[in-house]
C-alpha positions as CSV (number, residue, x, y, z in Angstrom):
1,M,245.1,118.1,149.9
2,S,244.0,116.9,146.4
3,Q,242.2,113.8,146.3
4,Q,241.5,111.7,143.5
5,V,238.2,110.6,142.4
6,E,238.0,107.3,140.5
7,A,236.0,106.7,137.8
8,L,232.8,104.9,138.5
9,P,231.3,102.7,135.3
10,A,227.6,101.4,135.5
11,G,226.7,98.4,137.3
12,H,229.9,98.7,139.3
13,I,229.4,97.2,142.9
14,R,231.6,97.7,145.5
15,E,232.1,95.6,148.9
16,G,230.1,96.2,152.0
17,S,226.8,97.2,152.7
18,P,225.0,99.4,149.8
19,W,222.9,101.3,152.7
20,T,226.2,102.5,153.5
21,G,225.7,106.0,154.2
22,L,222.1,106.2,154.0
23,W,221.3,108.3,156.7
24,V,224.3,111.1,155.8
25,V,222.2,111.4,152.8
26,I,218.7,111.4,154.3
27,S,219.8,114.2,157.1
28,K,221.9,116.2,154.5
29,E,219.5,116.5,151.6
30,T,216.2,117.1,154.2
31,A,218.6,120.1,155.5
32,D,219.0,121.7,152.3
33,L,215.7,121.4,151.9
34,L,214.2,122.9,154.4
35,T,216.4,125.9,154.4
36,S,216.3,126.4,150.6
37,V,214.5,129.6,148.8
38,R,212.3,127.5,147.2
39,M,211.0,125.9,150.9
40,L,211.0,129.9,151.7
41,I,208.5,130.3,148.8
42,L,206.4,127.1,149.8
43,E,205.9,128.0,153.6
44,I,204.5,131.3,152.3
45,L,201.9,129.7,149.6
46,I,200.7,127.1,152.0
47,V,200.3,129.6,154.8
48,L,198.0,131.7,152.5
49,T,196.2,128.9,150.9
50,A,195.3,127.1,154.5
51,G,194.6,130.5,156.1
52,G,192.1,131.8,153.6
53,T,190.8,128.2,152.6
54,V,190.0,128.0,156.8
55,W,188.6,131.7,157.3
56,A,186.5,131.0,154.2
57,A,185.1,127.7,155.2
58,T,184.6,128.9,158.9
59,Q,182.4,131.8,157.9
60,N,179.9,129.4,156.7
61,L,179.9,127.2,159.4
62,T,179.7,129.0,162.5
63,Q,175.6,128.3,162.4
64,S,176.8,124.8,162.4
65,V,178.5,124.5,165.8
66,G,176.8,122.2,168.0
67,Q,174.8,120.9,165.2
68,D,177.6,118.9,163.2
69,R,178.8,116.1,164.3
70,F,181.6,116.2,161.5
71,L,181.8,120.0,161.1
72,Y,186.1,119.7,161.4
73,L,186.1,117.6,158.0
74,K,183.6,120.5,156.8
75,L,186.8,122.5,157.0
76,F,188.4,121.0,154.1
77,T,185.3,120.5,151.8
78,T,183.6,124.1,152.1
79,G,184.4,127.0,150.5
80,R,183.4,130.6,150.3
81,D,183.2,132.5,146.7
82,P,185.8,133.4,145.6
83,V,187.5,131.2,147.9
84,P,187.0,127.1,146.6
85,A,187.2,124.2,149.4
86,F,190.6,123.3,150.4
87,I,190.2,120.2,149.3
88,G,190.6,121.8,145.5
89,F,193.4,123.2,146.2
90,L,195.3,119.8,147.2
91,G,195.1,118.6,143.7
92,F,197.4,121.6,142.9
93,L,199.2,122.2,145.8
94,V,200.8,118.9,146.5
95,P,202.2,118.2,143.0
96,I,203.8,121.6,142.6
97,I,205.4,120.9,145.9
98,A,206.6,117.7,145.4
99,I,207.9,118.6,142.0
100,A,209.3,121.3,143.4
101,L,211.4,118.9,146.1
102,T,213.2,116.7,143.8
103,F,213.2,117.8,140.0
104,D,216.4,118.8,140.3
105,S,218.0,115.7,142.9
106,I,220.1,114.1,140.4
107,N,221.0,116.0,137.5
108,S,221.8,118.7,140.1
109,E,224.5,116.5,141.1
110,F,226.2,115.9,137.2
111,N,225.5,119.5,136.1
112,R,227.5,120.8,139.7
113,R,230.3,117.9,138.6
114,T,229.6,116.4,142.5
115,M,228.1,112.6,141.6
116,S,231.6,111.3,141.3
117,R,233.2,113.0,144.7
118,V,230.0,112.0,146.9
119,L,230.0,108.2,145.1
120,S,233.9,108.3,145.5
121,Q,233.0,108.5,149.2
122,P,231.7,105.5,151.6
123,I,228.4,106.2,149.7
124,Y,226.7,103.9,146.9
125,R,224.2,104.4,144.0
126,D,221.6,102.6,146.3
127,A,222.1,105.0,149.4
128,L,222.5,107.8,147.5
129,L,218.9,107.5,145.3
130,L,216.7,105.8,148.3
131,G,218.6,108.8,150.2
132,K,217.1,111.4,148.2
133,F,213.4,110.3,147.6
134,L,213.4,109.7,151.6
135,A,214.9,113.1,152.1
136,G,212.1,114.7,149.8
137,L,209.5,112.4,151.6
138,F,210.1,113.9,155.2
139,T,210.1,117.0,153.8
140,L,206.7,116.6,152.0
141,T,204.9,114.9,155.3
142,L,206.7,117.7,157.2
143,V,205.0,120.3,155.1
144,L,201.7,118.6,155.0
145,T,201.4,117.7,158.5
146,A,202.1,121.6,159.3
147,I,199.5,122.6,157.3
148,W,196.8,119.6,158.9
149,L,198.1,121.2,162.6
150,L,197.3,124.5,160.9
151,I,193.9,123.9,159.8
152,F,193.2,122.3,163.2
153,G,194.5,125.5,165.1
154,L,192.9,127.9,163.0
155,G,189.5,125.5,162.9
156,I,189.6,125.6,167.0
157,I,189.8,129.2,167.2
158,F,187.3,130.2,164.7
159,L,184.4,127.7,165.5
160,G,185.7,127.9,169.6
161,V,184.6,123.8,169.5
162,A,187.4,121.0,169.7
163,P,187.5,118.4,166.8
164,G,186.0,114.8,167.7
165,G,187.6,111.4,167.7
166,E,186.4,110.2,164.4
167,E,186.6,113.4,162.6
168,V,190.7,113.2,164.2
169,G,190.9,109.8,162.7
170,R,189.3,110.2,159.2
171,I,191.7,113.4,159.4
172,L,194.9,111.2,159.9
173,W,194.0,108.9,157.6
174,F,193.8,111.7,154.9
175,L,196.8,113.3,155.4
176,V,198.4,109.7,155.1
177,A,196.7,109.2,152.0
178,T,197.7,112.6,150.5
179,I,201.6,112.0,151.9
180,V,201.0,108.9,149.7
181,Y,199.5,110.9,146.5
182,G,203.1,113.5,146.9
183,A,205.0,110.3,146.8
184,F,203.9,109.1,143.8
185,W,205.0,113.2,142.1
186,L,208.1,113.0,144.3
187,A,209.1,109.8,142.6
188,L,208.0,110.4,139.2
189,A,209.9,113.9,139.2
190,L,213.0,112.0,140.7
191,T,212.8,109.5,137.5
192,F,213.0,112.3,135.2
193,S,215.8,114.0,136.9
194,I,218.0,111.2,136.3
195,V,216.8,110.8,132.6
196,F,217.1,114.4,131.8
197,R,220.6,116.4,132.7
198,Q,218.6,119.7,132.8
199,P,216.1,120.9,135.6
200,A,214.7,122.7,133.7
201,T,213.9,119.7,131.8
202,A,213.0,117.2,134.4
203,G,210.8,120.4,136.2
204,F,208.8,120.6,132.8
205,T,208.4,117.5,131.9
206,S,207.4,116.6,135.4
207,L,204.3,119.5,135.5
208,S,203.9,118.4,131.9
209,V,202.2,114.6,133.4
210,W,200.6,116.2,135.7
211,L,198.8,118.3,133.6
212,F,198.2,116.0,131.4
213,F,196.4,113.6,134.0
214,I,194.2,116.7,135.2
215,M,193.4,118.3,131.8
216,F,193.5,115.6,129.3
217,W,193.2,111.9,130.7
218,S,189.9,111.5,131.6
219,I,188.9,112.8,128.2
220,L,191.2,110.1,126.8
221,A,189.8,107.6,128.9
222,N,186.6,108.5,127.6
223,L,187.5,108.0,123.8
224,L,188.9,104.9,124.7
225,A,186.1,103.7,126.1
226,V,184.2,104.4,123.4
227,R,186.5,102.3,121.6
228,I,187.0,99.4,123.2
229,T,183.3,98.7,124.0
230,P,181.3,100.4,122.2
231,V,176.9,100.8,122.5
232,R,176.1,98.7,119.3
233,Y,172.4,98.5,119.9
234,G,171.4,100.7,122.6
235,F,171.1,98.0,125.6
236,P,171.9,99.2,129.1
237,Q,174.4,96.0,129.6
238,E,176.6,97.8,127.0
239,M,176.3,101.0,128.3
240,L,176.9,100.3,131.9
241,A,180.4,98.4,130.4
242,Q,181.4,101.1,128.4
243,A,180.6,103.1,131.5
244,Q,182.4,100.5,133.2
245,T,185.5,100.5,131.0
246,A,185.7,104.3,131.0
247,L,186.1,104.3,135.0
248,T,188.7,101.8,134.9
249,L,190.6,103.9,132.4
250,T,190.5,106.9,134.5
251,R,191.7,104.9,136.9
252,L,195.2,104.6,135.7
253,S,195.6,108.1,137.1
254,P,197.2,109.1,140.4
255,N,195.0,112.3,140.6
256,T,191.7,109.8,140.2
257,L,193.1,107.6,143.1
258,Y,193.8,110.4,145.5
259,I,189.8,111.6,144.6
260,E,188.4,108.0,145.4
261,T,191.0,108.1,148.8
262,M,189.9,111.5,149.5
263,I,185.8,111.8,149.6
264,P,184.7,108.2,151.6
265,L,187.3,110.2,154.2
266,L,186.1,113.5,154.1
267,Q,182.0,112.6,153.4
268,P,181.2,109.7,155.8
269,T,177.8,109.2,154.2
270,I,179.6,107.8,151.3
271,R,179.0,104.1,150.5
272,S,180.6,103.3,147.5
273,L,183.2,104.1,145.0
274,G,182.3,104.0,141.1
275,I,179.0,103.0,139.3
276,V,176.1,102.0,142.2
277,L,173.3,100.4,141.0
278,P,169.7,100.4,143.1
279,M,170.0,96.5,144.0
280,Q,173.0,96.9,145.5
281,L,171.6,99.7,148.2
282,E,168.7,97.7,149.3
283,G,169.1,97.4,153.1
284,A,171.4,100.1,153.1
285,V,170.4,103.6,155.3
286,M,171.0,106.1,153.3
287,G,172.5,109.3,155.1
288,A,173.9,107.5,157.5
289,P,177.5,107.8,158.1
290,L,179.8,105.0,158.0
291,P,181.9,104.0,160.6
292,L,186.0,104.9,160.2
293,T,186.9,101.2,159.5
294,Q,184.6,101.2,156.6
295,S,185.5,103.8,154.9
296,V,189.4,102.8,155.4
297,L,188.5,99.4,153.7
298,L,186.6,101.2,150.7
299,I,189.7,103.7,150.2
300,W,192.4,101.0,150.5
301,P,192.2,99.6,146.9
302,S,193.0,103.0,145.5
303,L,196.0,103.8,148.2
304,T,197.4,100.2,147.5
305,W,197.1,101.3,143.7
306,M,198.9,104.9,144.5
307,V,201.6,102.7,147.0
308,A,201.7,100.6,144.0
309,Y,202.5,103.0,141.0
310,T,204.9,104.8,143.4
311,L,207.2,102.0,144.1
312,L,207.0,100.9,140.0
313,L,208.1,105.1,139.9
314,F,210.9,104.5,142.0
315,T,212.3,101.1,140.7
316,L,212.7,103.0,137.1
317,G,214.8,105.5,138.3
318,Y,216.9,103.1,140.3
319,V,217.4,100.9,137.3
320,L,218.4,104.0,135.6
321,F,220.7,105.1,137.7
322,Q,222.0,101.6,138.3
323,R,222.9,102.0,134.7
324,Q,223.9,105.5,134.2
325,E,228.0,105.6,133.9
326,I,229.4,108.4,136.1
327,R,233.1,109.2,135.7
328,A,235.2,112.3,137.7
């Protein structure tokens, strides 16, 4: 039986809860993502990356078993030539996974001419967009959790000891920070999927933004700092102000924010982020690790900013999607 699909102009509002059909979208999109070919490719990449980096790290850590309090943290930060540390891969791996999950979430529906059919059901634009984002976030969380469990398992096999309670707490907070970092790239790719009707264009633009922040933003931030707070007379105050401006500008990048959450969690001796004057360290016990609660307080501003960036991008995509005209 043929079904008539009504036109849905921009801003069209129907009666009922805007979240009708949310869980249907989440379950359907999650199932599609987990069974897709791209997920199989990502799984192979993840196993090779995690296995290779953990094996390389354990080759240098076997002599420290029983002597190092934070041995499992070094599984993430220790490498062996030619294999870098695992955290070196994360800056590349997480954005690629996130972008691969959502760069064609919306535009593929338009290209297959299924968007009007989906929205003619008791599924609203709000539920559709949020459901696709949450499905990508759930899949990303599942992937990253699997990576973390794989690293723990391989660590127990190769090192022969179990992780301590504070190590587990720090690694769990590191997992949360990585998921938040990935959520930013999910929201970015989803927004570009709304803006561009071609999936290739949305994916290429998302990767271009990632490469811009990875390779060029720190250079641009330093050049802008020289123009905003120039050093005219060579006073230490002027140089300190310029360095602080450059640091503030680099923190506009999600990559910098993620690094600032990563370092204090995996290196407990880090007591401050940014520029630290000698007088500010007066009374501090150098080399002594911070408690987990203090490290969390240290990373909290960066973590909050990453969440804010994600919400801002999702809100932008939501507004753009609500304004699009969808017809059968």
